[in-house]
mmJSON file of the N, C-alpha and C atoms, coordinates in Angstrom:
{"data_MODEL":{"atom_site":{
"group_PDB":["ATOM","ATOM","ATOM","ATOM","ATOM","ATOM","ATOM","ATOM","ATOM","ATOM","ATOM","ATOM","ATOM","ATOM","ATOM","ATOM","ATOM","ATOM","ATOM","ATOM","ATOM","ATOM","ATOM","ATOM","ATOM","ATOM","ATOM","ATOM","ATOM","ATOM","ATOM","ATOM","ATOM","ATOM","ATOM","ATOM","ATOM","ATOM","ATOM","ATOM","ATOM","ATOM","ATOM","ATOM","ATOM","ATOM","ATOM","ATOM","ATOM","ATOM","ATOM","ATOM","ATOM","ATOM","ATOM","ATOM","ATOM","ATOM","ATOM","ATOM","ATOM","ATOM","ATOM","ATOM","ATOM","ATOM","ATOM","ATOM","ATOM","ATOM","ATOM","ATOM","ATOM","ATOM","ATOM","ATOM","ATOM","ATOM","ATOM","ATOM","ATOM","ATOM","ATOM","ATOM","ATOM","ATOM","ATOM","ATOM","ATOM","ATOM","ATOM","ATOM","ATOM","ATOM","ATOM","ATOM","ATOM","ATOM","ATOM","ATOM","ATOM","ATOM","ATOM","ATOM","ATOM","ATOM","ATOM","ATOM","ATOM","ATOM","ATOM","ATOM","ATOM","ATOM","ATOM","ATOM","ATOM","ATOM","ATOM","ATOM","ATOM","ATOM","ATOM","ATOM","ATOM","ATOM","ATOM","ATOM","ATOM","ATOM","ATOM","ATOM","ATOM","ATOM","ATOM","ATOM","ATOM","ATOM","ATOM","ATOM","ATOM","ATOM","ATOM","ATOM","ATOM","ATOM","ATOM","ATOM","ATOM","ATOM","ATOM","ATOM","ATOM","ATOM","ATOM","ATOM","ATOM","ATOM","ATOM","ATOM","ATOM","ATOM","ATOM","ATOM","ATOM","ATOM","ATOM","ATOM","ATOM","ATOM","ATOM","ATOM","ATOM","ATOM","ATOM","ATOM","ATOM","ATOM","ATOM","ATOM","ATOM","ATOM","ATOM","ATOM","ATOM","ATOM","ATOM","ATOM","ATOM","ATOM","ATOM","ATOM"],
"id":[1,2,3,4,5,6,7,8,9,10,11,12,13,14,15,16,17,18,19,20,21,22,23,24,25,26,27,28,29,30,31,32,33,34,35,36,37,38,39,40,41,42,43,44,45,46,47,48,49,50,51,52,53,54,55,56,57,58,59,60,61,62,63,64,65,66,67,68,69,70,71,72,73,74,75,76,77,78,79,80,81,82,83,84,85,86,87,88,89,90,91,92,93,94,95,96,97,98,99,100,101,102,103,104,105,106,107,108,109,110,111,112,113,114,115,116,117,118,119,120,121,122,123,124,125,126,127,128,129,130,131,132,133,134,135,136,137,138,139,140,141,142,143,144,145,146,147,148,149,150,151,152,153,154,155,156,157,158,159,160,161,162,163,164,165,166,167,168,169,170,171,172,173,174,175,176,177,178,179,180,181,182,183,184,185,186,187,188,189,190,191,192],
"type_symbol":["N","C","C","N","C","C","N","C","C","N","C","C","N","C","C","N","C","C","N","C","C","N","C","C","N","C","C","N","C","C","N","C","C","N","C","C","N","C","C","N","C","C","N","C","C","N","C","C","N","C","C","N","C","C","N","C","C","N","C","C","N","C","C","N","C","C","N","C","C","N","C","C","N","C","C","N","C","C","N","C","C","N","C","C","N","C","C","N","C","C","N","C","C","N","C","C","N","C","C","N","C","C","N","C","C","N","C","C","N","C","C","N","C","C","N","C","C","N","C","C","N","C","C","N","C","C","N","C","C","N","C","C","N","C","C","N","C","C","N","C","C","N","C","C","N","C","C","N","C","C","N","C","C","N","C","C","N","C","C","N","C","C","N","C","C","N","C","C","N","C","C","N","C","C","N","C","C","N","C","C","N","C","C","N","C","C","N","C","C","N","C","C"],
"label_atom_id":["N","CA","C","N","CA","C","N","CA","C","N","CA","C","N","CA","C","N","CA","C","N","CA","C","N","CA","C","N","CA","C","N","CA","C","N","CA","C","N","CA","C","N","CA","C","N","CA","C","N","CA","C","N","CA","C","N","CA","C","N","CA","C","N","CA","C","N","CA","C","N","CA","C","N","CA","C","N","CA","C","N","CA","C","N","CA","C","N","CA","C","N","CA","C","N","CA","C","N","CA","C","N","CA","C","N","CA","C","N","CA","C","N","CA","C","N","CA","C","N","CA","C","N","CA","C","N","CA","C","N","CA","C","N","CA","C","N","CA","C","N","CA","C","N","CA","C","N","CA","C","N","CA","C","N","CA","C","N","CA","C","N","CA","C","N","CA","C","N","CA","C","N","CA","C","N","CA","C","N","CA","C","N","CA","C","N","CA","C","N","CA","C","N","CA","C","N","CA","C","N","CA","C","N","CA","C","N","CA","C","N","CA","C","N","CA","C","N","CA","C","N","CA","C"],
"label_alt_id":[null,null,null,null,null,null,null,null,null,null,null,null,null,null,null,null,null,null,null,null,null,null,null,null,null,null,null,null,null,null,null,null,null,null,null,null,null,null,null,null,null,null,null,null,null,null,null,null,null,null,null,null,null,null,null,null,null,null,null,null,null,null,null,null,null,null,null,null,null,null,null,null,null,null,null,null,null,null,null,null,null,null,null,null,null,null,null,null,null,null,null,null,null,null,null,null,null,null,null,null,null,null,null,null,null,null,null,null,null,null,null,null,null,null,null,null,null,null,null,null,null,null,null,null,null,null,null,null,null,null,null,null,null,null,null,null,null,null,null,null,null,null,null,null,null,null,null,null,null,null,null,null,null,null,null,null,null,null,null,null,null,null,null,null,null,null,null,null,null,null,null,null,null,null,null,null,null,null,null,null,null,null,null,null,null,null,null,null,null,null,null,null],
"label_comp_id":["MET","MET","MET","ARG","ARG","ARG","ILE","ILE","ILE","THR","THR","THR","ALA","ALA","ALA","PHE","PHE","PHE","ARG","ARG","ARG","ALA","ALA","ALA","ARG","ARG","ARG","LEU","LEU","LEU","ALA","ALA","ALA","GLU","GLU","GLU","GLU","GLU","GLU","PHE","PHE","PHE","GLY","GLY","GLY","ALA","ALA","ALA","LEU","LEU","LEU","ARG","ARG","ARG","ALA","ALA","ALA","ASP","ASP","ASP","THR","THR","THR","ILE","ILE","ILE","ALA","ALA","ALA","HIS","HIS","HIS","ASP","ASP","ASP","HIS","HIS","HIS","VAL","VAL","VAL","PHE","PHE","PHE","ALA","ALA","ALA","ALA","ALA","ALA","LEU","LEU","LEU","GLY","GLY","GLY","GLY","GLY","GLY","ARG","ARG","ARG","THR","THR","THR","VAL","VAL","VAL","ASP","ASP","ASP","GLN","GLN","GLN","ALA","ALA","ALA","LEU","LEU","LEU","ASP","ASP","ASP","ALA","ALA","ALA","GLY","GLY","GLY","LEU","LEU","LEU","PRO","PRO","PRO","THR","THR","THR","LYS","LYS","LYS","ASP","ASP","ASP","ILE","ILE","ILE","TRP","TRP","TRP","GLN","GLN","GLN","ALA","ALA","ALA","VAL","VAL","VAL","CYS","CYS","CYS","ASP","ASP","ASP","ALA","ALA","ALA","PHE","PHE","PHE","GLU","GLU","GLU","VAL","VAL","VAL","PRO","PRO","PRO","VAL","VAL","VAL","GLU","GLU","GLU","ARG","ARG","ARG","ARG","ARG","ARG"],
"label_asym_id":["A","A","A","A","A","A","A","A","A","A","A","A","A","A","A","A","A","A","A","A","A","A","A","A","A","A","A","A","A","A","A","A","A","A","A","A","A","A","A","A","A","A","A","A","A","A","A","A","A","A","A","A","A","A","A","A","A","A","A","A","A","A","A","A","A","A","A","A","A","A","A","A","A","A","A","A","A","A","A","A","A","A","A","A","A","A","A","A","A","A","A","A","A","A","A","A","A","A","A","A","A","A","A","A","A","A","A","A","A","A","A","A","A","A","A","A","A","A","A","A","A","A","A","A","A","A","A","A","A","A","A","A","A","A","A","A","A","A","A","A","A","A","A","A","A","A","A","A","A","A","A","A","A","A","A","A","A","A","A","A","A","A","A","A","A","A","A","A","A","A","A","A","A","A","A","A","A","A","A","A","A","A","A","A","A","A","A","A","A","A","A","A"],
"label_entity_id":["1","1","1","1","1","1","1","1","1","1","1","1","1","1","1","1","1","1","1","1","1","1","1","1","1","1","1","1","1","1","1","1","1","1","1","1","1","1","1","1","1","1","1","1","1","1","1","1","1","1","1","1","1","1","1","1","1","1","1","1","1","1","1","1","1","1","1","1","1","1","1","1","1","1","1","1","1","1","1","1","1","1","1","1","1","1","1","1","1","1","1","1","1","1","1","1","1","1","1","1","1","1","1","1","1","1","1","1","1","1","1","1","1","1","1","1","1","1","1","1","1","1","1","1","1","1","1","1","1","1","1","1","1","1","1","1","1","1","1","1","1","1","1","1","1","1","1","1","1","1","1","1","1","1","1","1","1","1","1","1","1","1","1","1","1","1","1","1","1","1","1","1","1","1","1","1","1","1","1","1","1","1","1","1","1","1","1","1","1","1","1","1"],
"label_seq_id":[1,1,1,2,2,2,3,3,3,4,4,4,5,5,5,6,6,6,7,7,7,8,8,8,9,9,9,10,10,10,11,11,11,12,12,12,13,13,13,14,14,14,15,15,15,16,16,16,17,17,17,18,18,18,19,19,19,20,20,20,21,21,21,22,22,22,23,23,23,24,24,24,25,25,25,26,26,26,27,27,27,28,28,28,29,29,29,30,30,30,31,31,31,32,32,32,33,33,33,34,34,34,35,35,35,36,36,36,37,37,37,38,38,38,39,39,39,40,40,40,41,41,41,42,42,42,43,43,43,44,44,44,45,45,45,46,46,46,47,47,47,48,48,48,49,49,49,50,50,50,51,51,51,52,52,52,53,53,53,54,54,54,55,55,55,56,56,56,57,57,57,58,58,58,59,59,59,60,60,60,61,61,61,62,62,62,63,63,63,64,64,64],
"pdbx_PDB_ins_code":[null,null,null,null,null,null,null,null,null,null,null,null,null,null,null,null,null,null,null,null,null,null,null,null,null,null,null,null,null,null,null,null,null,null,null,null,null,null,null,null,null,null,null,null,null,null,null,null,null,null,null,null,null,null,null,null,null,null,null,null,null,null,null,null,null,null,null,null,null,null,null,null,null,null,null,null,null,null,null,null,null,null,null,null,null,null,null,null,null,null,null,null,null,null,null,null,null,null,null,null,null,null,null,null,null,null,null,null,null,null,null,null,null,null,null,null,null,null,null,null,null,null,null,null,null,null,null,null,null,null,null,null,null,null,null,null,null,null,null,null,null,null,null,null,null,null,null,null,null,null,null,null,null,null,null,null,null,null,null,null,null,null,null,null,null,null,null,null,null,null,null,null,null,null,null,null,null,null,null,null,null,null,null,null,null,null,null,null,null,null,null,null],
"Cartn_x":[87.86,88.72,88.066,87.881,87.551,88.601,88.066,88.897,89.947,89.333,90.295,91.534,91.128,91.997,93.087,92.619,93.4,94.484,94.0,94.756,95.806,95.46,96.399,97.49,96.861,98.024,98.905,98.184,99.256,100.458,99.963,100.787,101.964,101.312,102.304,103.285,102.967,103.851,104.768,104.298,105.174,105.581,104.819,105.155,104.027,103.619,102.452,102.691,103.839,103.984,103.995,104.561,104.894,103.657,102.92,101.591,100.35,100.501,99.944,100.146,101.372,101.894,101.521,101.496,101.228,99.647,98.901,97.532,96.966,97.612,97.209,97.761,99.075,99.742,100.325,100.315,100.803,99.594,99.828,98.834,99.022,98.25,98.173,97.557,98.04,97.62,96.764,96.904,96.124,94.673,94.46,93.422,92.83,92.961,92.421,92.871,94.127,95.05,94.495,93.865,93.487,94.669,94.684,95.361,94.685,95.19,94.52,93.173,93.391,92.064,90.985,91.482,90.371,89.647,90.765,90.132,89.007,89.346,88.494,87.06,87.357,86.073,85.145,85.751,85.088,84.448,84.776,84.199,84.827,86.227,86.792,86.95,86.948,87.123,88.655,88.649,89.767,90.909,90.308,91.197,91.897,91.31,91.932,93.032,92.529,93.342,94.823,94.516,95.707,96.754,96.084,96.703,97.496,96.94,97.594,98.872,98.636,99.662,100.966,100.52,101.582,102.437,101.566,102.342,103.285,102.781,103.169,104.598,104.741,105.566,106.488,106.013,106.878,107.046,105.739,105.333,105.713,106.591,106.628,105.251,105.337,103.909,103.409,104.548,104.082,103.662,103.728,103.284,101.78,101.457,100.271,98.97],
"Cartn_y":[90.335,91.34,92.572,93.19,94.671,95.787,96.705,97.211,98.064,98.238,98.715,97.845,96.453,95.269,95.333,95.46,95.579,96.876,97.753,99.185,98.99,98.131,98.078,97.027,96.004,94.835,95.444,96.487,97.068,98.049,98.804,99.628,98.768,97.452,96.733,96.051,95.84,95.264,96.37,97.385,98.33,99.923,99.85,101.133,101.95,102.904,103.622,104.705,105.271,106.219,105.578,104.461,103.546,103.014,102.693,101.973,103.028,104.349,105.281,105.347,105.305,105.658,104.079,103.422,101.949,102.179,102.391,102.354,103.519,104.614,105.745,105.853,105.449,105.586,104.123,103.136,101.962,101.255,100.855,100.472,99.013,98.201,96.599,95.895,95.476,94.65,93.718,93.093,91.933,92.7,93.552,94.287,95.345,94.532,95.473,96.841,97.028,98.339,99.309,98.81,100.256,99.931,101.019,101.249,100.573,100.356,99.476,100.795,101.755,102.687,102.435,102.713,102.396,101.122,100.094,98.622,98.598,99.325,99.0,99.979,101.248,101.772,101.059,100.334,99.53,98.285,97.986,96.955,95.492,95.563,94.189,93.832,92.621,91.762,92.281,92.846,92.977,91.928,90.492,89.444,89.525,89.62,89.635,90.749,91.948,93.147,92.823,92.367,92.009,90.786,89.604,88.769,89.487,90.576,91.152,92.033,92.796,93.625,92.441,91.481,90.581,90.004,89.447,88.976,90.002,91.186,92.168,92.461,92.563,93.038,91.932,90.523,89.515,89.245,89.621,89.335,87.869,87.455,86.098,85.189,84.18,83.519,83.448,83.443,83.409,84.763,85.886,87.072,87.379,86.477,86.685,86.857],
"Cartn_z":[104.632,105.192,105.028,106.046,106.227,105.455,105.101,104.608,105.522,106.673,107.756,108.234,107.981,108.485,107.178,106.152,104.616,105.019,105.344,105.296,106.334,107.481,108.502,108.162,107.339,107.045,105.834,105.194,103.966,104.806,105.696,106.574,107.259,107.771,108.532,107.625,106.402,105.526,105.15,104.612,103.81,104.596,105.642,106.572,106.144,106.923,106.576,105.493,105.207,104.124,102.642,102.633,101.524,101.079,102.184,101.952,101.213,101.703,101.188,99.514,99.346,98.086,97.143,97.684,96.826,96.581,97.527,97.544,96.5,96.501,95.703,94.273,93.964,92.797,91.932,92.649,91.886,91.194,89.597,89.011,88.96,89.179,89.123,87.902,87.363,85.875,86.519,87.634,88.12,88.734,88.744,89.045,88.156,86.95,85.656,85.233,85.866,85.6,86.527,87.421,88.629,89.677,90.509,91.927,93.217,94.049,95.42,95.608,95.907,96.021,94.991,93.591,92.632,92.719,92.955,93.12,94.326,95.533,96.399,96.434,95.652,95.148,94.354,93.364,92.179,92.946,94.393,95.205,95.076,94.65,94.487,95.779,95.92,97.236,97.761,99.155,99.7,99.539,99.966,99.62,98.194,97.512,95.793,95.682,96.536,96.227,96.909,98.347,98.966,98.25,97.545,96.74,95.513,95.042,93.898,94.458,95.348,96.252,96.581,97.042,97.585,96.578,95.504,94.211,93.646,93.622,92.721,93.707,94.641,95.655,96.206,95.69,96.1,97.537,98.454,99.892,100.168,101.051,101.368,101.77,101.379,101.809,103.174,104.026,105.54,106.176,105.093,105.739,104.916,104.158,103.015,103.595],
"occupancy":[1.0,1.0,1.0,1.0,1.0,1.0,1.0,1.0,1.0,1.0,1.0,1.0,1.0,1.0,1.0,1.0,1.0,1.0,1.0,1.0,1.0,1.0,1.0,1.0,1.0,1.0,1.0,1.0,1.0,1.0,1.0,1.0,1.0,1.0,1.0,1.0,1.0,1.0,1.0,1.0,1.0,1.0,1.0,1.0,1.0,1.0,1.0,1.0,1.0,1.0,1.0,1.0,1.0,1.0,1.0,1.0,1.0,1.0,1.0,1.0,1.0,1.0,1.0,1.0,1.0,1.0,1.0,1.0,1.0,1.0,1.0,1.0,1.0,1.0,1.0,1.0,1.0,1.0,1.0,1.0,1.0,1.0,1.0,1.0,1.0,1.0,1.0,1.0,1.0,1.0,1.0,1.0,1.0,1.0,1.0,1.0,1.0,1.0,1.0,1.0,1.0,1.0,1.0,1.0,1.0,1.0,1.0,1.0,1.0,1.0,1.0,1.0,1.0,1.0,1.0,1.0,1.0,1.0,1.0,1.0,1.0,1.0,1.0,1.0,1.0,1.0,1.0,1.0,1.0,1.0,1.0,1.0,1.0,1.0,1.0,1.0,1.0,1.0,1.0,1.0,1.0,1.0,1.0,1.0,1.0,1.0,1.0,1.0,1.0,1.0,1.0,1.0,1.0,1.0,1.0,1.0,1.0,1.0,1.0,1.0,1.0,1.0,1.0,1.0,1.0,1.0,1.0,1.0,1.0,1.0,1.0,1.0,1.0,1.0,1.0,1.0,1.0,1.0,1.0,1.0,1.0,1.0,1.0,1.0,1.0,1.0,1.0,1.0,1.0,1.0,1.0,1.0],
"B_iso_or_equiv":[0.0,0.0,0.0,0.0,0.0,0.0,0.0,0.0,0.0,0.0,0.0,0.0,0.0,0.0,0.0,0.0,0.0,0.0,0.0,0.0,0.0,0.0,0.0,0.0,0.0,0.0,0.0,0.0,0.0,0.0,0.0,0.0,0.0,0.0,0.0,0.0,0.0,0.0,0.0,0.0,0.0,0.0,0.0,0.0,0.0,0.0,0.0,0.0,0.0,0.0,0.0,0.0,0.0,0.0,0.0,0.0,0.0,0.0,0.0,0.0,0.0,0.0,0.0,0.0,0.0,0.0,0.0,0.0,0.0,0.0,0.0,0.0,0.0,0.0,0.0,0.0,0.0,0.0,0.0,0.0,0.0,0.0,0.0,0.0,0.0,0.0,0.0,0.0,0.0,0.0,0.0,0.0,0.0,0.0,0.0,0.0,0.0,0.0,0.0,0.0,0.0,0.0,0.0,0.0,0.0,0.0,0.0,0.0,0.0,0.0,0.0,0.0,0.0,0.0,0.0,0.0,0.0,0.0,0.0,0.0,0.0,0.0,0.0,0.0,0.0,0.0,0.0,0.0,0.0,0.0,0.0,0.0,0.0,0.0,0.0,0.0,0.0,0.0,0.0,0.0,0.0,0.0,0.0,0.0,0.0,0.0,0.0,0.0,0.0,0.0,0.0,0.0,0.0,0.0,0.0,0.0,0.0,0.0,0.0,0.0,0.0,0.0,0.0,0.0,0.0,0.0,0.0,0.0,0.0,0.0,0.0,0.0,0.0,0.0,0.0,0.0,0.0,0.0,0.0,0.0,0.0,0.0,0.0,0.0,0.0,0.0,0.0,0.0,0.0,0.0,0.0,0.0],
"pdbx_formal_charge":[null,null,null,null,null,null,null,null,null,null,null,null,null,null,null,null,null,null,null,null,null,null,null,null,null,null,null,null,null,null,null,null,null,null,null,null,null,null,null,null,null,null,null,null,null,null,null,null,null,null,null,null,null,null,null,null,null,null,null,null,null,null,null,null,null,null,null,null,null,null,null,null,null,null,null,null,null,null,null,null,null,null,null,null,null,null,null,null,null,null,null,null,null,null,null,null,null,null,null,null,null,null,null,null,null,null,null,null,null,null,null,null,null,null,null,null,null,null,null,null,null,null,null,null,null,null,null,null,null,null,null,null,null,null,null,null,null,null,null,null,null,null,null,null,null,null,null,null,null,null,null,null,null,null,null,null,null,null,null,null,null,null,null,null,null,null,null,null,null,null,null,null,null,null,null,null,null,null,null,null,null,null,null,null,null,null,null,null,null,null,null,null],
"auth_seq_id":[1,1,1,2,2,2,3,3,3,4,4,4,5,5,5,6,6,6,7,7,7,8,8,8,9,9,9,10,10,10,11,11,11,12,12,12,13,13,13,14,14,14,15,15,15,16,16,16,17,17,17,18,18,18,19,19,19,20,20,20,21,21,21,22,22,22,23,23,23,24,24,24,25,25,25,26,26,26,27,27,27,28,28,28,29,29,29,30,30,30,31,31,31,32,32,32,33,33,33,34,34,34,35,35,35,36,36,36,37,37,37,38,38,38,39,39,39,40,40,40,41,41,41,42,42,42,43,43,43,44,44,44,45,45,45,46,46,46,47,47,47,48,48,48,49,49,49,50,50,50,51,51,51,52,52,52,53,53,53,54,54,54,55,55,55,56,56,56,57,57,57,58,58,58,59,59,59,60,60,60,61,61,61,62,62,62,63,63,63,64,64,64],
"auth_comp_id":["MET","MET","MET","ARG","ARG","ARG","ILE","ILE","ILE","THR","THR","THR","ALA","ALA","ALA","PHE","PHE","PHE","ARG","ARG","ARG","ALA","ALA","ALA","ARG","ARG","ARG","LEU","LEU","LEU","ALA","ALA","ALA","GLU","GLU","GLU","GLU","GLU","GLU","PHE","PHE","PHE","GLY","GLY","GLY","ALA","ALA","ALA","LEU","LEU","LEU","ARG","ARG","ARG","ALA","ALA","ALA","ASP","ASP","ASP","THR","THR","THR","ILE","ILE","ILE","ALA","ALA","ALA","HIS","HIS","HIS","ASP","ASP","ASP","HIS","HIS","HIS","VAL","VAL","VAL","PHE","PHE","PHE","ALA","ALA","ALA","ALA","ALA","ALA","LEU","LEU","LEU","GLY","GLY","GLY","GLY","GLY","GLY","ARG","ARG","ARG","THR","THR","THR","VAL","VAL","VAL","ASP","ASP","ASP","GLN","GLN","GLN","ALA","ALA","ALA","LEU","LEU","LEU","ASP","ASP","ASP","ALA","ALA","ALA","GLY","GLY","GLY","LEU","LEU","LEU","PRO","PRO","PRO","THR","THR","THR","LYS","LYS","LYS","ASP","ASP","ASP","ILE","ILE","ILE","TRP","TRP","TRP","GLN","GLN","GLN","ALA","ALA","ALA","VAL","VAL","VAL","CYS","CYS","CYS","ASP","ASP","ASP","ALA","ALA","ALA","PHE","PHE","PHE","GLU","GLU","GLU","VAL","VAL","VAL","PRO","PRO","PRO","VAL","VAL","VAL","GLU","GLU","GLU","ARG","ARG","ARG","ARG","ARG","ARG"],
"auth_asym_id":["A","A","A","A","A","A","A","A","A","A","A","A","A","A","A","A","A","A","A","A","A","A","A","A","A","A","A","A","A","A","A","A","A","A","A","A","A","A","A","A","A","A","A","A","A","A","A","A","A","A","A","A","A","A","A","A","A","A","A","A","A","A","A","A","A","A","A","A","A","A","A","A","A","A","A","A","A","A","A","A","A","A","A","A","A","A","A","A","A","A","A","A","A","A","A","A","A","A","A","A","A","A","A","A","A","A","A","A","A","A","A","A","A","A","A","A","A","A","A","A","A","A","A","A","A","A","A","A","A","A","A","A","A","A","A","A","A","A","A","A","A","A","A","A","A","A","A","A","A","A","A","A","A","A","A","A","A","A","A","A","A","A","A","A","A","A","A","A","A","A","A","A","A","A","A","A","A","A","A","A","A","A","A","A","A","A","A","A","A","A","A","A"],
"auth_atom_id":["N","CA","C","N","CA","C","N","CA","C","N","CA","C","N","CA","C","N","CA","C","N","CA","C","N","CA","C","N","CA","C","N","CA","C","N","CA","C","N","CA","C","N","CA","C","N","CA","C","N","CA","C","N","CA","C","N","CA","C","N","CA","C","N","CA","C","N","CA","C","N","CA","C","N","CA","C","N","CA","C","N","CA","C","N","CA","C","N","CA","C","N","CA","C","N","CA","C","N","CA","C","N","CA","C","N","CA","C","N","CA","C","N","CA","C","N","CA","C","N","CA","C","N","CA","C","N","CA","C","N","CA","C","N","CA","C","N","CA","C","N","CA","C","N","CA","C","N","CA","C","N","CA","C","N","CA","C","N","CA","C","N","CA","C","N","CA","C","N","CA","C","N","CA","C","N","CA","C","N","CA","C","N","CA","C","N","CA","C","N","CA","C","N","CA","C","N","CA","C","N","CA","C","N","CA","C","N","CA","C","N","CA","C","N","CA","C","N","CA","C","N","CA","C"],
"pdbx_PDB_model_num":[1,1,1,1,1,1,1,1,1,1,1,1,1,1,1,1,1,1,1,1,1,1,1,1,1,1,1,1,1,1,1,1,1,1,1,1,1,1,1,1,1,1,1,1,1,1,1,1,1,1,1,1,1,1,1,1,1,1,1,1,1,1,1,1,1,1,1,1,1,1,1,1,1,1,1,1,1,1,1,1,1,1,1,1,1,1,1,1,1,1,1,1,1,1,1,1,1,1,1,1,1,1,1,1,1,1,1,1,1,1,1,1,1,1,1,1,1,1,1,1,1,1,1,1,1,1,1,1,1,1,1,1,1,1,1,1,1,1,1,1,1,1,1,1,1,1,1,1,1,1,1,1,1,1,1,1,1,1,1,1,1,1,1,1,1,1,1,1,1,1,1,1,1,1,1,1,1,1,1,1,1,1,1,1,1,1,1,1,1,1,1,1]
}}}
């Protein structure tokens, strides 16, 4: 998944403002103690990052 598609999916699921907050501020243990933005900068696959976000926020399977 491209980063632009990832960001769009994040905004679609959480709303633009909350998506930005999640990406900048929320630290995910599943991402090695990184935020979404840090994980993207570190080159982690967007699919893995999306999975970590979905797990942490209990996104229903049909929207993953």
